[in-house]
C-alpha positions as CSV (number, residue, x, y, z in Angstrom):
1,M,0.0,0.0,0.0
2,T,2.9,2.4,0.8
3,R,4.2,2.1,-2.8
4,Y,0.8,2.9,-4.3
5,R,0.4,5.8,-1.8
6,N,3.7,7.2,-2.9
7,L,2.9,6.9,-6.5
8,A,-0.5,8.5,-6.0
9,L,1.1,11.4,-4.2
10,F,3.6,11.9,-7.0
11,L,0.8,11.9,-9.6
12,V,-1.0,14.6,-7.6
13,L,2.2,16.6,-7.2
14,A,2.9,16.4,-10.9
15,A,-0.5,17.6,-11.7
16,V,-0.4,20.5,-9.2
17,W,3.1,21.6,-10.0
18,G,2.7,21.1,-13.7
19,S,-0.4,23.3,-14.0
20,A,1.3,25.8,-11.7
21,F,3.5,26.9,-14.7
22,M,0.5,27.9,-16.6
23,A,-1.0,29.7,-13.6
24,I,2.3,31.6,-13.3
25,N,2.2,32.7,-16.9
26,A,-1.4,33.8,-16.5
27,G,-0.7,35.8,-13.4
28,L,2.4,37.5,-14.8
29,A,0.1,39.5,-17.1
30,Y,-1.2,41.3,-14.0
31,F,1.6,41.1,-11.4
32,P,5.3,42.2,-11.4
33,P,7.2,38.9,-11.2
34,V,9.0,38.9,-7.8
35,L,6.1,40.7,-6.1
36,F,3.8,38.0,-7.5
37,A,5.9,35.3,-6.0
38,A,6.1,37.1,-2.7
39,L,2.3,37.6,-2.5
40,R,1.9,33.9,-3.3
41,Y,3.9,32.9,-0.3
42,D,2.3,35.6,2.0
43,I,-0.9,33.6,1.6
44,A,0.7,30.2,1.6
45,A,2.6,31.0,4.8
46,V,-0.5,32.1,6.7
47,I,-2.2,28.8,5.7
48,M,0.7,26.7,6.6
49,L,1.4,28.5,9.9
50,A,-2.2,27.8,10.9
51,Y,-2.0,24.2,9.8
52,A,1.3,23.7,11.7
53,A,-0.2,25.2,14.9
54,Y,-3.0,22.7,14.6
55,V,-1.0,19.5,13.9
56,V,2.3,20.1,15.6
57,D,2.8,20.3,19.4
58,D,5.4,23.0,19.1
59,P,5.1,24.8,15.8
60,V,8.0,27.2,16.5
61,P,11.6,26.2,15.5
62,R,14.0,25.9,18.5
63,G,17.8,26.1,18.5
64,R,20.4,26.8,15.9
65,G,19.9,23.6,13.9
66,Q,16.2,24.0,13.4
67,W,16.5,27.6,12.4
68,T,19.3,26.7,10.0
69,L,16.8,24.3,8.3
70,V,14.3,27.1,8.0
71,A,16.9,29.5,6.7
72,V,18.0,27.1,3.9
73,G,14.4,26.5,3.0
74,A,13.5,30.2,3.0
75,T,16.6,31.2,1.0
76,L,16.9,28.5,-1.6
77,L,13.7,26.5,-1.8
78,I,11.4,29.5,-1.6
79,A,13.0,32.9,-2.3
80,A,15.8,32.0,-4.8
81,Y,13.8,29.4,-6.6
82,H,10.6,31.3,-7.1
83,A,12.1,34.8,-7.7
84,L,14.4,33.3,-10.5
85,L,11.6,31.2,-12.0
86,F,9.0,34.1,-12.1
87,V,11.5,36.5,-13.6
88,G,12.5,34.0,-16.2
89,E,8.9,33.1,-17.1
90,A,8.1,36.9,-17.5
91,D,10.1,36.7,-20.7
92,P,7.7,35.8,-23.6
93,A,10.3,33.5,-25.0
94,V,9.9,31.2,-22.0
95,T,6.7,29.3,-22.3
96,S,5.1,27.2,-19.6
97,A,6.4,24.0,-21.3
98,I,9.9,25.3,-21.7
99,A,10.1,26.4,-18.0
100,A,8.7,23.0,-17.0
101,V,11.3,21.1,-18.9
102,I,14.2,23.2,-17.6
103,I,12.9,22.8,-14.1
104,S,12.6,19.0,-14.7
105,L,16.5,19.1,-14.4
106,S,16.1,19.7,-10.7
107,P,16.2,16.0,-9.6
108,V,19.2,15.5,-11.8
109,L,21.0,18.5,-10.2
110,T,19.9,17.1,-6.8
111,T,21.9,14.0,-7.5
112,V,24.9,16.1,-8.4
113,F,24.7,18.2,-5.3
114,A,24.1,15.1,-3.2
115,R,27.2,13.4,-4.6
116,A,29.3,16.5,-3.9
117,L,28.0,17.3,-0.4
118,L,27.0,13.8,0.8
119,P,29.8,11.3,0.0
120,S,27.5,8.4,0.9
121,E,25.3,9.2,-2.1
122,R,26.6,7.0,-4.9
123,L,26.4,8.1,-8.5
124,T,26.8,5.2,-11.0
125,L,28.0,5.3,-14.6
126,L,24.5,5.0,-15.8
127,G,23.5,7.9,-13.5
128,I,26.3,10.0,-14.9
129,A,25.1,9.2,-18.5
130,G,21.5,10.2,-17.5
131,L,22.8,13.4,-16.0
132,L,24.7,14.3,-19.2
133,V,21.6,13.5,-21.4
134,G,19.5,15.7,-19.2
135,L,21.9,18.6,-19.4
136,A,22.2,18.2,-23.1
137,G,18.4,18.2,-23.4
138,A,18.2,21.5,-21.6
139,V,20.8,23.1,-23.8
140,V,19.0,21.9,-26.9
141,L,15.7,23.3,-25.5
142,A,17.3,26.7,-24.7
143,A,18.9,26.7,-28.2
144,P,21.3,29.6,-27.4
145,D,22.6,31.6,-30.4
146,P,26.4,31.9,-30.0
147,T,26.3,35.2,-31.9
148,N,23.5,36.6,-29.7
149,L,23.7,35.1,-26.2
150,T,21.6,37.9,-24.7
151,G,18.7,37.5,-27.1
152,D,15.9,35.0,-27.8
153,G,15.2,34.5,-24.1
154,T,18.6,32.9,-23.4
155,I,19.2,34.8,-20.2
156,A,15.6,34.2,-19.1
157,K,16.0,30.4,-19.7
158,F,19.3,30.5,-17.8
159,L,17.5,32.2,-14.8
160,V,15.0,29.3,-14.9
161,F,17.9,26.9,-14.9
162,L,19.4,28.7,-11.9
163,A,16.0,28.3,-10.2
164,A,16.2,24.6,-10.7
165,A,19.7,24.5,-9.3
166,A,18.7,26.6,-6.2
167,F,15.9,24.1,-5.5
168,A,18.1,21.1,-5.9
169,L,20.8,22.6,-3.7
170,G,18.3,23.5,-1.0
171,S,16.9,20.0,-1.1
172,V,20.3,18.5,-0.4
173,L,21.4,21.1,2.2
174,T,18.3,20.4,4.3
175,R,19.5,16.9,4.7
176,T,23.0,17.9,5.8
177,V,21.8,19.8,8.8
178,D,21.9,17.8,12.0
179,A,18.5,18.7,13.2
180,K,15.0,17.4,13.1
181,L,12.0,19.6,12.4
182,P,8.4,18.7,11.5
183,I,7.7,19.1,7.8
184,E,4.7,21.4,8.6
185,T,6.9,23.7,10.8
186,M,9.7,23.9,8.3
187,E,7.4,24.6,5.4
188,A,5.4,27.2,7.2
189,W,8.4,29.2,8.5
190,S,10.4,28.8,5.3
191,M,7.4,30.3,3.4
192,L,7.1,33.2,5.7
193,L,10.8,34.1,5.7
194,G,11.0,33.4,2.0
195,A,8.1,35.7,1.3
196,L,9.8,38.5,3.3
197,L,13.1,38.0,1.3
198,M,11.2,38.2,-2.0
199,H,9.4,41.4,-0.8
200,A,12.8,42.9,-0.1
201,V,14.0,41.9,-3.6
202,A,10.8,43.2,-5.2
203,L,11.3,46.5,-3.4
204,A,14.9,46.7,-4.6
205,L,13.7,46.1,-8.2
206,G,11.2,48.9,-7.9
207,E,8.1,46.7,-8.0
208,S,5.1,47.9,-6.0
209,M,1.4,47.1,-5.4
210,A,0.6,50.0,-7.7
211,D,1.8,47.9,-10.6
212,V,-0.7,45.1,-9.9
213,V,-3.8,44.9,-12.1
214,W,-6.6,43.2,-10.1
215,T,-8.9,41.0,-12.2
216,A,-10.7,37.8,-11.6
217,E,-8.1,35.9,-13.5
218,A,-5.3,37.5,-11.4
219,V,-7.0,36.5,-8.2
220,I,-7.6,32.9,-9.4
221,A,-4.0,32.5,-10.4
222,L,-2.7,33.9,-7.1
223,V,-5.0,31.7,-5.0
224,Y,-4.3,28.6,-6.9
225,L,-0.6,29.0,-6.7
226,A,-0.7,29.9,-3.0
227,V,-3.1,27.1,-1.8
228,A,-2.7,24.2,-4.3
229,A,0.9,24.6,-5.7
230,S,2.5,26.0,-2.6
231,A,0.8,24.9,0.7
232,L,-0.4,21.5,-0.6
233,G,2.4,20.9,-3.1
234,F,5.3,21.5,-0.8
235,L,3.7,19.5,2.0
236,I,3.5,16.5,-0.4
237,Y,7.0,17.1,-1.7
238,F,8.7,17.2,1.7
239,D,6.7,14.2,2.9
240,L,7.9,12.2,-0.1
241,L,11.5,13.5,0.3
242,E,11.5,12.2,3.9
243,R,10.0,8.8,2.9
244,L,12.1,8.2,-0.2
245,G,15.3,10.0,0.5
246,L,17.4,12.3,-1.7
247,D,18.1,10.4,-4.8
248,L,14.7,11.2,-6.3
249,P,15.5,10.5,-10.0
250,R,16.5,6.9,-9.3
251,R,14.0,5.8,-6.7
252,G,12.1,2.7,-7.8
253,D,8.8,3.5,-6.2
254,H,7.9,6.3,-8.5
255,H,8.8,8.2,-11.7
256,D,10.0,11.6,-10.5
257,D,7.3,14.2,-10.4
258,R,9.3,16.9,-12.2
259,R,9.9,14.6,-15.1
260,R,6.2,14.1,-15.5
261,I,5.5,17.8,-15.6
262,P,6.3,18.5,-19.3
263,V,4.1,15.6,-20.4
264,Y,1.3,16.7,-18.2
265,L,1.6,20.2,-19.5
266,R,1.4,19.1,-23.1
267,R,-1.8,17.0,-22.4
268,L,-3.4,19.9,-20.5
269,R,-2.7,22.4,-23.3
270,A,-4.0,19.9,-25.9
271,R,-7.3,19.7,-24.0
272,Q,-7.6,23.5,-24.0
273,T,-6.7,23.9,-27.7
274,G,-8.3,20.7,-29.0
275,S,-5.0,19.5,-30.5
276,D,-3.6,16.0,-30.5
277,P,-1.5,15.5,-27.4
278,Q,0.6,12.9,-29.0
279,R,1.9,15.2,-31.8
280,A,4.8,17.5,-31.4
281,T,3.8,20.5,-33.4
282,S,7.1,22.3,-33.2
283,A,10.8,21.7,-32.7
284,G,10.3,23.0,-29.1
285,D,7.7,20.4,-28.4
286,R,9.9,17.6,-29.7
287,H,12.8,18.9,-27.6
288,A,10.4,19.0,-24.6
289,V,9.4,15.4,-25.1
290,I,13.1,14.3,-25.4
291,A,14.2,16.2,-22.4
292,S,11.5,14.7,-20.2
293,I,12.4,11.0,-20.9
294,P,13.4,9.3,-17.7
295,D,16.9,7.8,-17.5
296,P,17.3,4.1,-18.2
297,E,18.2,3.3,-14.5
298,S,14.8,4.7,-13.4
299,L,12.9,2.5,-15.8
300,T,14.9,-0.6,-15.0
301,T,14.5,-0.2,-11.2
302,L,10.8,0.6,-11.6
303,A,10.2,-2.4,-13.7
304,T,12.1,-4.7,-11.3
305,R,10.2,-3.5,-8.2
306,S,6.9,-3.5,-10.0
307,R,7.3,-7.3,-10.5
308,S,8.3,-7.9,-6.9
């Protein structure tokens, strides 16, 4: 039952986080990017603080170790990841599908950081091959023009890649801290402090509430991102991280959620436009499909455990 529970949670997480890229793109038409991310986590933090107070005996971090966990989460998993992602997606050259595929490198980068920071994490030759294929796929997708490296959304795509790297690094660093903290508490306080950091960045960039255009679509996008993609999504993510460990791309009980996201996005868009979800209608779509293919080790392990 545990295996099916984990698989079900990953499917839910893939759907929620996959559709979040479209909600971000929709909301960026009405919000400045970093302020949009900050407002998202203002709401999510309030929800999660209330939830933590309800389910945890002591919802306030205690001691240096626990506050270090919160600081890592706030800085890398919340502020850096979302500020970079939202600014990157604000560029018209970075579609929801492109952002999703670049972010799908996060579990690959997690493996790299885990190998560097946690010597006990083993990276096999097949894993290295999968890493190189994933990185090559991201380069193909970004399609940088050597004669115009600052044009065609190259910088924006690189910012999205840095967002994936920040998330991966944060995921590993939270496991290097010698402290225990309930998932709900860490998530809630990381969101709160991360939101404050993003408000400071937004202020430094000259973004303000006067720039926001309040419409029904803007409110729906903000609420969906805050409640479903943030509060619920991160709760599921950290629960699975605790259950399955760091090496997410190569765990046999699931096919990593961030690698499902590009496929989910294509199917969701196909339903909206009435197109065939199995057809790649452009070079970018074909690259997205290639970049989201799981590494052979994942498939082999999954097949072996499914028969057991």
